C-alpha positions as CSV (number, residue, x, y, z in Angstrom):
1,M,10.6,-9.6,73.9
2,L,11.1,-5.8,73.6
3,T,10.9,-3.6,76.7
4,L,11.0,0.2,76.7
5,T,13.8,0.2,79.2
6,N,16.3,-1.5,76.9
7,I,15.5,-0.7,73.3
8,T,16.9,1.7,70.8
9,V,14.7,3.0,68.0
10,G,16.2,3.8,64.6
11,I,14.2,6.3,62.5
12,T,14.9,6.7,58.8
13,G,13.9,10.1,57.5
14,S,14.4,11.5,61.0
15,A,14.6,15.1,59.7
16,G,11.3,14.9,57.9
17,L,7.8,15.8,59.3
18,L,7.0,12.3,60.7
19,G,10.6,11.6,61.7
20,S,11.1,14.8,63.7
21,H,7.8,14.4,65.5
22,L,8.5,10.8,66.4
23,R,12.0,11.6,67.5
24,A,10.8,14.3,69.8
25,F,8.0,12.1,71.2
26,L,10.4,9.2,72.0
27,Y,12.9,11.6,73.4
28,S,10.2,12.9,75.8
29,Q,9.7,9.3,77.0
30,G,13.4,8.7,77.5
31,I,13.7,6.2,74.7
32,P,17.1,6.3,72.8
33,V,16.9,7.1,69.1
34,I,19.3,6.7,66.3
35,A,18.6,9.3,63.6
36,G,18.8,8.0,60.1
37,T,19.3,10.6,57.4
38,R,20.0,10.7,53.6
39,G,23.7,10.4,54.5
40,T,23.0,7.1,56.3
41,F,21.7,5.6,53.0
42,A,24.5,7.2,51.0
43,D,27.1,5.3,53.1
44,K,26.8,1.5,53.1
45,K,28.9,1.3,56.3
46,A,26.8,3.9,58.1
47,L,23.6,2.1,57.1
48,G,25.0,-1.1,58.5
49,E,25.9,0.5,61.8
50,F,22.4,2.1,61.9
51,V,20.8,-1.4,61.5
52,K,23.1,-3.1,64.0
53,K,22.3,-0.5,66.8
54,S,18.6,-0.5,66.2
55,D,16.2,-2.9,68.0
56,V,13.3,-1.2,66.2
57,I,13.4,0.5,62.9
58,V,10.7,2.9,61.9
59,H,11.0,3.5,58.2
60,F,9.8,7.0,57.1
61,A,12.5,7.8,54.5
62,G,11.0,8.2,51.0
63,M,9.9,10.5,48.3
64,N,6.4,12.1,48.2
65,R,6.4,14.2,45.1
66,G,8.1,14.5,41.8
67,D,8.4,12.5,38.5
68,E,6.2,9.4,39.0
69,A,8.9,7.0,37.8
70,E,11.5,8.7,40.1
71,V,9.2,8.6,43.1
72,A,8.5,4.8,42.7
73,K,12.2,4.0,42.1
74,A,13.4,6.1,45.1
75,N,11.0,4.6,47.6
76,I,11.5,1.0,46.5
77,S,15.2,1.4,46.4
78,L,15.4,2.7,50.0
79,A,13.3,-0.2,51.2
80,E,15.6,-2.7,49.4
81,E,18.7,-1.0,50.7
82,L,17.4,-1.2,54.3
83,I,16.5,-4.9,53.9
84,A,19.9,-5.7,52.3
85,A,21.6,-4.0,55.3
86,C,19.6,-6.1,57.7
87,R,20.5,-9.3,55.9
88,E,24.2,-8.4,55.7
89,A,24.3,-7.5,59.4
90,K,22.4,-10.7,60.2
91,K,20.0,-8.5,62.3
92,Q,16.3,-8.9,62.5
93,P,15.0,-5.6,64.0
94,F,11.2,-5.1,64.5
95,V,10.4,-2.9,61.4
96,I,7.5,-0.5,61.3
97,F,6.9,0.9,57.8
98,S,4.8,4.0,57.2
99,S,2.6,3.1,54.3
100,S,-0.2,5.2,53.0
101,T,-3.9,5.1,52.1
102,Q,-2.7,5.9,48.6
103,I,-2.0,2.2,48.2
104,Y,-5.8,1.9,47.4
105,K,-5.4,4.4,44.5
106,D,-3.6,4.0,41.2
107,T,-0.8,6.4,41.8
108,A,3.0,6.0,41.5
109,Y,3.4,6.9,45.1
110,G,0.7,4.4,46.2
111,R,2.1,1.7,44.0
112,S,5.6,2.3,45.4
113,K,4.3,2.1,49.0
114,K,2.6,-1.2,48.3
115,A,5.7,-2.6,46.7
116,C,7.8,-1.6,49.7
117,S,5.4,-3.2,52.2
118,E,5.5,-6.4,50.1
119,R,9.2,-6.5,50.2
120,F,9.4,-6.0,54.0
121,N,6.7,-8.7,54.5
122,T,8.7,-11.2,52.4
123,W,11.9,-10.4,54.3
124,S,10.1,-10.8,57.7
125,Q,8.7,-14.2,56.6
126,Q,12.0,-15.4,55.4
127,T,14.0,-14.3,58.5
128,G,11.4,-14.5,61.3
129,A,11.7,-10.8,61.9
130,K,8.6,-8.9,63.1
131,F,7.1,-6.4,60.6
132,C,4.2,-4.0,60.9
133,N,2.7,-2.1,57.9
134,L,1.2,1.1,59.3
135,V,-1.2,2.6,56.8
136,L,-1.6,6.4,57.3
137,P,-3.9,9.0,55.8
138,N,-2.5,12.5,55.0
139,V,-0.2,13.6,57.8
140,F,0.1,17.2,59.0
141,G,2.0,19.0,61.8
142,E,4.5,21.6,62.8
143,G,7.5,21.6,60.6
144,G,5.7,20.4,57.5
145,K,7.0,21.7,54.2
146,P,4.5,23.9,52.2
147,F,3.7,22.5,48.7
148,Y,5.2,19.1,49.7
149,N,4.0,17.4,52.9
150,S,0.4,18.4,53.1
151,V,-2.2,20.9,52.0
152,V,-2.4,21.9,55.6
153,S,1.3,23.0,55.5
154,T,0.6,24.9,52.2
155,F,-2.5,26.7,53.6
156,C,-0.9,27.6,56.9
157,H,2.2,29.0,55.2
158,Q,0.1,31.0,52.7
159,I,-2.3,32.4,55.3
160,A,0.4,33.2,57.8
161,N,2.2,35.2,55.1
162,N,-0.9,37.0,53.8
163,L,-0.9,35.0,50.5
164,E,-4.1,33.9,48.8
165,P,-4.6,30.1,48.9
166,K,-6.1,28.6,45.8
167,I,-8.2,25.4,45.8
168,V,-7.6,23.4,42.6
169,V,-9.9,20.5,43.5
170,D,-12.3,20.5,46.4
171,Q,-12.6,17.0,47.8
172,E,-12.8,15.3,51.1
173,I,-9.5,14.4,52.6
174,E,-8.5,12.5,55.7
175,L,-6.0,14.1,58.1
176,V,-4.0,12.9,61.1
177,H,-1.5,14.9,63.2
178,A,2.1,13.7,63.4
179,Q,2.0,13.4,67.2
180,E,-1.0,11.0,66.9
181,V,1.1,8.9,64.6
182,A,4.0,9.0,67.1
183,D,1.7,7.9,69.9
184,R,0.4,5.0,67.8
185,I,3.9,3.9,66.9
186,L,4.9,3.7,70.5
187,A,1.8,1.6,71.2
188,L,2.8,-0.7,68.3
189,I,6.4,-1.0,69.7
190,K,5.0,-1.9,73.2
191,K,2.8,-4.7,71.8
192,E,5.3,-5.7,69.0
193,Q,2.3,-5.5,66.8
194,E,2.7,-7.4,63.5
195,G,0.6,-7.3,60.3
196,E,-1.2,-4.4,58.9
197,E,-2.4,-1.5,61.1
198,T,-4.5,1.4,59.9
199,L,-4.6,4.8,61.7
200,N,-7.8,6.7,60.9
201,G,-7.9,10.5,60.8
202,T,-10.4,13.3,60.5
203,L,-12.4,13.7,57.3
204,I,-12.8,17.3,56.0
205,T,-13.2,19.0,52.7
206,V,-10.4,21.1,51.3
207,T,-12.7,24.2,51.4
208,A,-13.7,23.6,55.0
209,L,-10.1,23.1,55.9
210,Q,-9.1,26.4,54.4
211,R,-12.0,28.2,56.1
212,K,-11.1,26.7,59.5
213,I,-7.5,27.8,59.2
214,R,-8.6,31.3,58.1
215,D,-11.0,31.5,61.1
216,L,-8.2,30.5,63.5
217,S,-5.9,33.1,61.9
218,E,-8.4,35.9,62.0
219,T,-9.2,35.3,65.7
220,Y,-5.5,35.0,66.6
221,R,-4.5,38.2,64.7
222,H,-6.8,40.2,67.0
223,G,-4.9,38.9,70.1
224,V,-7.6,36.3,71.0
225,L,-6.9,32.6,71.5
226,P,-9.5,30.7,69.4
227,R,-11.9,28.2,70.8
228,L,-10.5,24.8,70.1
229,E,-13.4,22.3,70.1
230,D,-11.4,19.1,69.8
231,S,-8.0,17.6,69.3
232,F,-8.1,18.2,65.5
233,D,-8.7,22.0,66.0
234,F,-6.0,22.0,68.7
235,N,-3.4,20.3,66.5
236,L,-4.4,22.5,63.5
237,F,-3.9,25.7,65.5
238,N,-0.5,24.5,66.8
239,T,0.5,23.8,63.2
240,Y,-0.7,27.2,62.0
241,R,1.1,29.2,64.6
242,S,4.3,27.3,63.9
243,Y,4.4,29.2,60.6
244,L,4.3,32.5,62.5
245,F,7.5,31.8,64.4
246,P,9.8,33.6,64.7
247,K,8.9,36.4,62.2
248,Q,5.6,37.4,63.8
249,Y,6.8,37.4,67.4
250,P,6.8,39.0,69.9
251,M,3.3,40.4,69.2
252,A,2.5,43.9,70.4
253,L,-0.4,44.5,72.7
254,E,-2.5,47.7,72.8
255,D,-1.3,49.6,75.8
256,H,-3.9,52.0,77.3
257,R,-2.2,54.8,79.2
258,D,-3.6,57.8,81.1
259,E,-2.8,59.8,84.3
260,R,-3.7,56.7,86.4
261,G,-1.1,54.5,84.7
262,N,-1.5,51.9,82.1
263,L,-3.7,48.9,81.3
264,F,-3.5,46.1,78.7
265,E,-5.3,42.9,78.1
266,A,-2.7,40.1,78.6
267,V,-4.6,37.1,77.4
268,K,-8.0,36.7,75.8
269,S,-9.2,33.2,75.2
270,L,-12.5,31.8,73.9
271,A,-12.0,28.7,76.0
272,G,-10.6,27.6,79.4
273,S,-7.0,28.5,80.3
274,M,-4.5,29.0,83.1
275,T,-2.6,32.2,84.0
276,F,0.1,32.7,86.6
277,I,2.7,35.4,87.5
278,S,6.3,35.0,88.7
279,H,9.0,37.2,90.2
280,T,12.5,36.3,89.1
281,K,15.7,37.6,90.7
282,P,18.4,39.2,88.5
283,G,20.5,36.7,86.6
284,V,18.1,33.8,87.3
285,T,16.7,31.6,84.4
286,R,13.4,29.9,84.4
287,G,12.2,27.2,82.1
288,D,14.5,24.9,80.1
289,H,11.8,22.6,79.0
290,F,9.7,21.7,76.0
291,H,6.2,20.7,75.2
292,L,4.7,18.3,72.6
293,Q,1.3,19.9,72.4
294,K,0.8,22.6,75.1
295,I,0.3,26.2,74.1
296,E,2.3,28.5,76.4
297,R,2.6,32.3,76.5
298,F,5.4,34.4,78.0
299,L,4.6,38.0,78.8
300,V,7.0,40.3,80.8
301,L,5.1,42.7,83.0
302,S,8.0,44.4,84.7
303,G,11.8,44.3,84.2
304,Q,14.1,43.2,81.4
305,A,14.4,39.7,80.1
306,R,15.7,37.5,77.3
307,I,13.5,34.7,76.1
308,S,15.6,32.0,74.3
309,V,14.1,29.3,72.1
310,R,15.8,26.3,70.4
311,K,14.2,23.6,68.2
312,L,14.9,20.1,69.5
313,F,18.0,18.5,68.0
314,Q,19.2,21.7,66.4
315,Q,21.9,24.1,67.6
316,E,20.5,27.5,66.6
317,I,19.0,29.6,69.4
318,T,16.5,32.4,68.7
319,A,16.6,35.0,71.4
320,F,14.1,37.8,72.1
321,E,15.0,40.8,74.2
322,V,11.8,41.9,75.9
323,S,10.8,44.5,78.5
324,G,7.9,45.4,80.7
325,D,8.0,48.9,79.3
326,R,6.5,47.6,76.1
327,P,3.9,44.9,76.4
328,Q,4.6,42.0,74.1
329,F,3.9,38.3,74.2
330,L,5.6,35.3,72.8
331,D,3.7,32.1,72.3
332,I,6.2,29.2,72.5
333,P,6.1,26.8,69.5
334,T,5.8,23.1,70.3
335,L,8.9,20.8,70.0
336,H,11.1,23.8,71.0
337,T,12.9,24.0,74.4
338,H,12.8,27.5,75.9
339,N,13.7,29.6,78.9
340,I,13.5,33.2,80.2
341,T,16.4,35.0,81.9
342,N,16.2,38.1,84.0
343,T,18.7,40.4,82.3
344,G,17.9,43.5,84.4
345,T,19.0,44.8,87.7
346,G,15.7,44.4,89.6
347,D,13.1,41.8,89.9
348,L,11.5,40.4,86.7
349,I,7.7,40.0,86.8
350,T,6.4,37.6,84.2
351,L,2.9,36.4,83.3
352,F,2.8,32.8,82.1
353,W,-0.3,31.5,80.4
354,S,-1.2,28.0,79.1
355,Y,-4.1,26.7,77.2
356,G,-6.0,24.3,79.5
357,I,-5.6,23.5,83.2
358,F,-2.4,21.8,84.3
359,D,-2.7,18.1,84.6
360,P,0.0,16.5,86.9
361,V,-0.7,13.1,85.4
362,N,0.1,14.3,81.9
363,P,2.0,17.6,82.3
364,D,3.4,17.7,78.8
365,T,6.5,19.4,80.2
366,F,9.9,17.8,79.6
367,K,13.3,19.1,80.9
368,E,15.8,20.1,78.2
369,N,18.4,22.9,78.5
370,V,18.2,25.6,75.8
């Protein structure tokens, strides 16, 4: 029986939308992950080692778009290669396969997903390995590729870059955020759930989706945090603002100055939030943590500072030199570790703001050095 204290999870397609979100989520829970990439499948020995070291394999790797015959061939081939590696290694990991609601439609992608699940099911019956076929609707989230992963990614990219989105066909679509998928996968691992599992999402028309993203954008462009009515709106806003980073940050605030001094509106929100202020001694660094969903704002009120941000599992660090002399804020993207360092000679006064009130039971704050 699997226990979370002694398992290692292998993720194929670990650099993709679903893979990167699941990897970050499991990392936040202290669960070891082996990242499977294209290179893993390109090297038979590497694929064998990947299988041997994995107690659970979550199979995301695949092709979403392109020539229909090529899509079907690529997806089925990857599943067959993974099964062959398990047989050769004489290993029976618990396999969770990300299928799609497209299996109910006559598309090349849907047919290939169905064929893959049938092959995994046959293998599990022959070997006694556990297998779960996780059927997903359209998945969206931070890091999605425009014109590839989801219409959400495309609209967010276009609106963030002042491009005009075009609706080809207006229809109802079902959407689920990648972190919701990650949460369900962990639940499946805990229960060693076999068989077919369906994750339901939010139904919305393409037109309504575009309008909602536009409304979020317009509110945010005026320096106001929008009202986020539910988890779908919250996840959609996090996804949208990920396409603003880093080009649109830090954002300037209107600074009203007269003989009395100056005044500016630090944070304006249409819903509940939490604001606090810190004094930091010269040379001291605060932070070094990341969030899965929390929206957090850094705003230097006085002094000089460097805000450093690094996407999880990557090396590149984006640094912003900020000063209290010029009011600017930086809203930290999710799945990015971050910190702030006092680079001046005097005390640094910083305003920190987060959307929602801090919950010590579920703080959504995980230590990770930048």
